[in-house]
MDAnalysis code that builds the backbone (N, CA, C; Angstrom):
import MDAnalysis as mda
import numpy as np

u = mda.Universe.empty(285, n_residues=95, atom_resindex=np.repeat(np.arange(95), 3), trajectory=True)
u.add_TopologyAttr("name", ["N", "CA", "C"] * 95)
u.add_TopologyAttr("resid", np.arange(1, 96))
u.add_TopologyAttr("resname", ["MET", "GLU", "LEU", "SER", "ARG", "TYR", "GLU", "GLN", "GLU", "THR", "ILE", "ILE", "LEU", "TYR", "ASN", "GLN", "ALA", "GLU", "GLN", "THR", "ALA", "SER", "VAL", "TYR", "THR", "HIS", "ASP", "PRO", "LYS", "LEU", "LEU", "GLN", "LYS", "LEU", "ALA", "ARG", "LEU", "THR", "GLU", "LYS", "TYR", "PRO", "GLN", "GLN", "ILE", "GLN", "PRO", "ASP", "GLY", "PRO", "ASN", "THR", "TYR", "LEU", "VAL", "PRO", "LYS", "GLY", "CYS", "VAL", "LEU", "ILE", "ARG", "GLU", "PRO", "TYR", "SER", "GLU", "GLU", "ARG", "ARG", "THR", "ALA", "ALA", "ARG", "GLU", "ARG", "ALA", "LYS", "SER", "ALA", "GLY", "LEU", "ARG", "PRO", "PRO", "LYS", "ARG", "GLY", "ALA", "SER", "SER", "LYS", "THR", "GLU"])
u.atoms.positions = np.array([
    [69.602, 92.680, 81.243],
    [68.436, 92.276, 80.892],
    [67.872, 91.006, 81.211],
    [67.000, 90.561, 81.734],
    [66.394, 89.787, 82.522],
    [65.945, 89.165, 81.571],
    [66.324, 87.316, 81.292],
    [65.898, 86.459, 80.216],
    [64.789, 85.688, 80.942],
    [63.908, 85.419, 79.802],
    [62.513, 83.879, 80.693],
    [63.952, 82.542, 80.355],
    [63.085, 81.931, 81.533],
    [63.923, 80.514, 81.429],
    [63.657, 79.959, 80.210],
    [62.991, 79.546, 79.136],
    [63.077, 79.578, 77.578],
    [64.322, 79.827, 76.716],
    [64.266, 81.156, 77.460],
    [65.311, 81.900, 76.431],
    [66.575, 81.707, 77.599],
    [67.104, 81.014, 78.443],
    [68.153, 80.633, 79.764],
    [68.791, 79.307, 78.175],
    [69.469, 79.302, 77.253],
    [69.803, 78.226, 76.719],
    [71.391, 77.957, 76.731],
    [71.528, 76.490, 76.397],
    [72.659, 76.301, 76.422],
    [73.334, 75.657, 75.415],
    [74.304, 76.200, 74.234],
    [74.713, 74.820, 73.050],
    [76.471, 75.070, 73.538],
    [76.074, 73.325, 73.131],
    [77.471, 72.634, 73.195],
    [78.147, 72.498, 71.877],
    [78.863, 72.757, 71.238],
    [79.655, 72.180, 70.489],
    [81.189, 71.605, 70.064],
    [80.892, 70.711, 69.687],
    [82.334, 69.992, 69.104],
    [82.579, 69.519, 68.065],
    [83.491, 68.497, 67.454],
    [83.411, 68.854, 66.589],
    [84.733, 66.822, 66.707],
    [85.027, 66.372, 65.489],
    [86.031, 65.001, 65.707],
    [87.615, 65.035, 66.099],
    [87.829, 66.559, 65.506],
    [88.793, 66.778, 65.734],
    [89.534, 67.242, 66.001],
    [88.887, 68.112, 67.420],
    [89.372, 68.390, 68.499],
    [88.598, 68.274, 69.796],
    [89.739, 68.284, 71.151],
    [89.505, 67.722, 72.201],
    [88.942, 68.263, 72.955],
    [88.201, 69.074, 72.820],
    [87.494, 70.583, 73.516],
    [86.043, 70.709, 73.011],
    [85.352, 71.206, 73.672],
    [84.002, 71.394, 73.668],
    [84.201, 72.628, 73.980],
    [82.843, 73.823, 72.817],
    [82.762, 74.717, 73.492],
    [81.241, 74.772, 74.211],
    [81.312, 75.542, 75.496],
    [79.717, 75.177, 75.807],
    [79.231, 76.776, 76.052],
    [77.774, 77.475, 75.124],
    [77.797, 78.437, 75.613],
    [76.320, 78.424, 76.486],
    [76.461, 79.222, 77.167],
    [75.167, 79.267, 78.153],
    [74.637, 80.748, 78.299],
    [73.096, 80.573, 79.093],
    [73.089, 81.514, 79.941],
    [72.358, 80.719, 80.766],
    [72.034, 79.947, 81.293],
    [71.851, 79.260, 82.518],
    [72.973, 79.321, 83.705],
    [71.746, 80.712, 84.397],
    [72.817, 81.089, 85.147],
    [73.520, 79.739, 86.485],
    [72.356, 78.265, 87.119],
    [73.213, 77.807, 87.703],
    [74.451, 76.924, 87.135],
    [74.500, 76.392, 85.337],
    [75.744, 76.361, 84.114],
    [76.717, 77.186, 84.883],
    [76.468, 78.180, 84.700],
    [77.465, 79.305, 84.308],
    [78.098, 79.506, 86.160],
    [77.410, 79.482, 86.604],
    [77.953, 79.206, 88.279],
    [79.339, 78.119, 88.502],
    [78.155, 76.822, 87.733],
    [79.370, 75.474, 88.134],
    [80.753, 75.698, 87.075],
    [80.594, 76.450, 86.111],
    [81.882, 76.880, 84.949],
    [82.606, 77.360, 85.832],
    [81.866, 78.361, 86.576],
    [83.151, 78.988, 87.296],
    [84.027, 78.722, 88.087],
    [83.461, 77.840, 88.540],
    [83.718, 77.119, 89.699],
    [84.634, 76.173, 89.307],
    [84.392, 75.368, 88.337],
    [85.395, 74.193, 87.621],
    [86.736, 75.153, 87.440],
    [85.908, 76.186, 86.612],
    [86.891, 77.009, 85.928],
    [88.597, 76.891, 86.677],
    [87.934, 77.341, 88.395],
    [89.074, 77.565, 89.478],
    [89.837, 76.774, 89.418],
    [88.991, 75.587, 90.036],
    [89.556, 74.294, 90.321],
    [90.436, 73.669, 89.219],
    [90.156, 73.697, 88.230],
    [90.813, 72.762, 87.166],
    [91.293, 74.446, 85.715],
    [92.000, 75.106, 85.794],
    [91.906, 75.852, 85.597],
    [92.683, 75.579, 83.526],
    [93.931, 73.931, 84.059],
    [94.319, 73.975, 82.869],
    [93.536, 73.146, 81.951],
    [92.112, 72.688, 82.255],
    [91.312, 72.101, 81.614],
    [89.991, 72.951, 81.111],
    [89.677, 73.747, 81.966],
    [88.391, 74.313, 81.406],
    [88.691, 75.550, 82.077],
    [88.575, 76.243, 80.860],
    [89.280, 77.748, 80.292],
    [87.935, 79.087, 79.877],
    [87.629, 80.048, 80.301],
    [86.496, 80.428, 79.526],
    [87.220, 81.670, 78.192],
    [85.633, 81.630, 77.256],
    [86.696, 81.675, 75.761],
    [85.472, 83.392, 75.348],
    [85.294, 83.612, 76.239],
    [84.166, 84.351, 75.471],
    [83.224, 84.917, 76.481],
    [82.232, 85.329, 76.037],
    [80.734, 85.907, 77.185],
    [79.757, 84.373, 77.486],
    [79.717, 84.205, 78.270],
    [78.655, 83.382, 78.790],
    [79.429, 81.830, 77.902],
    [80.524, 81.913, 77.695],
    [81.392, 80.725, 76.927],
    [82.660, 79.748, 77.654],
    [82.274, 78.772, 77.726],
    [83.506, 78.214, 78.421],
    [83.838, 76.727, 77.299],
    [85.279, 76.693, 77.508],
    [85.973, 75.042, 76.329],
    [86.177, 74.078, 77.845],
    [85.793, 73.234, 77.794],
    [85.801, 71.987, 78.503],
    [86.079, 70.567, 77.914],
    [86.959, 69.936, 78.476],
    [87.175, 68.691, 77.356],
    [85.943, 68.089, 77.543],
    [85.997, 67.520, 76.175],
    [84.716, 66.711, 75.222],
    [84.198, 65.668, 76.258],
    [84.818, 64.467, 76.787],
    [84.909, 64.000, 77.999],
    [83.910, 64.414, 78.880],
    [83.563, 65.838, 78.841],
    [82.625, 66.853, 80.513],
    [81.746, 66.607, 79.949],
    [81.256, 66.600, 78.706],
    [79.577, 66.112, 77.957],
    [79.446, 65.086, 77.836],
    [78.067, 64.287, 78.650],
    [77.711, 63.116, 78.371],
    [76.325, 62.858, 78.383],
    [76.142, 62.160, 77.290],
    [75.010, 61.732, 77.454],
    [74.735, 60.306, 77.806],
    [73.604, 60.059, 78.167],
    [73.628, 58.753, 79.256],
    [72.020, 57.383, 79.097],
    [71.993, 56.921, 79.228],
    [70.578, 56.178, 79.114],
    [70.256, 57.019, 80.326],
    [68.998, 56.700, 80.322],
    [67.766, 57.016, 81.489],
    [67.551, 55.931, 82.135],
    [67.131, 56.870, 83.927],
    [67.142, 55.595, 84.195],
    [65.824, 55.126, 84.434],
    [65.709, 53.408, 84.583],
    [64.427, 53.107, 84.765],
    [63.804, 53.253, 86.190],
    [62.310, 53.285, 85.949],
    [61.619, 52.982, 87.443],
    [61.991, 52.323, 88.345],
    [62.407, 50.954, 87.645],
    [63.018, 50.254, 88.750],
    [64.111, 50.938, 89.460],
    [65.388, 50.882, 89.000],
    [66.592, 51.467, 88.894],
    [66.369, 52.669, 89.994],
    [65.244, 53.989, 89.270],
    [65.162, 54.554, 90.565],
    [64.278, 54.525, 91.993],
    [63.714, 53.107, 91.923],
    [62.637, 52.741, 92.784],
    [63.979, 52.081, 94.101],
    [64.911, 51.350, 93.470],
    [66.144, 50.910, 94.196],
    [67.259, 51.814, 94.919],
    [67.311, 52.189, 93.785],
    [68.433, 54.202, 95.059],
    [67.609, 54.156, 96.032],
    [66.504, 54.921, 95.276],
    [65.398, 55.357, 96.503],
    [65.736, 54.551, 98.132],
    [65.122, 52.767, 97.776],
    [65.175, 51.915, 99.038],
    [66.459, 52.082, 99.458],
    [67.573, 52.375, 98.684],
    [68.620, 52.481, 99.339],
    [69.295, 53.472, 100.481],
    [69.075, 54.687, 99.234],
    [69.392, 55.490, 100.206],
    [68.162, 56.549, 101.672],
    [67.182, 55.222, 101.742],
    [66.420, 55.020, 102.593],
    [66.448, 54.185, 103.775],
    [67.292, 52.927, 103.473],
    [67.135, 52.536, 105.004],
    [69.327, 52.660, 105.528],
    [69.585, 53.714, 104.064],
    [71.007, 54.392, 105.149],
    [70.972, 55.763, 105.705],
    [69.338, 56.351, 105.394],
    [69.431, 57.180, 106.294],
    [69.536, 58.471, 105.732],
    [69.599, 58.564, 104.217],
    [70.269, 59.677, 103.580],
    [68.553, 60.326, 103.120],
    [69.086, 61.232, 103.021],
    [67.709, 62.955, 102.800],
    [67.922, 63.493, 102.466],
    [67.383, 63.933, 100.962],
    [67.667, 65.062, 100.086],
    [67.683, 66.099, 100.534],
    [68.604, 67.209, 99.532],
    [68.665, 68.848, 100.306],
    [67.385, 68.949, 100.513],
    [67.116, 69.758, 100.734],
    [65.874, 70.956, 100.453],
    [66.374, 71.886, 99.671],
    [65.107, 72.253, 99.171],
    [64.646, 72.920, 98.233],
    [65.803, 74.829, 98.718],
    [66.527, 75.102, 97.677],
    [66.660, 77.240, 97.685],
    [68.037, 76.535, 99.388],
    [68.280, 75.095, 99.791],
    [69.193, 75.677, 100.843],
    [70.866, 74.996, 99.966],
    [71.231, 75.925, 100.434],
    [72.951, 76.221, 100.333],
    [73.572, 74.792, 101.127],
    [74.402, 74.614, 99.786],
    [75.408, 73.798, 100.794],
    [76.349, 73.802, 101.560],
    [76.967, 75.046, 101.279],
    [78.036, 75.745, 101.747],
    [77.914, 75.910, 103.260],
    [78.717, 76.370, 103.848],
    [78.227, 77.234, 105.369],
    [78.939, 78.253, 105.241],
    [78.413, 79.557, 105.884],
    [78.964, 80.801, 105.895],
    [79.420, 80.454, 107.318],
])
């Protein structure tokens, strides 16, 4: 069954007593990322059921939004360094 983008929700649950967070998601990109991280860090990130992974709480971040000034400064630094954003839909891996 194909879920709409609205239905592809992610739920992150954790409490103060445990060192891990439970990530339940139907977001295909996040599922791929969690699967890759599980292979790379099997001791820290583990599957815990369908569409659910246990991750260290330190992986869950909430940060302050970037100000427009900070975005502009970062954009200018990237331009002066000759960096360009990746093309949408392009894979970063070569086959």
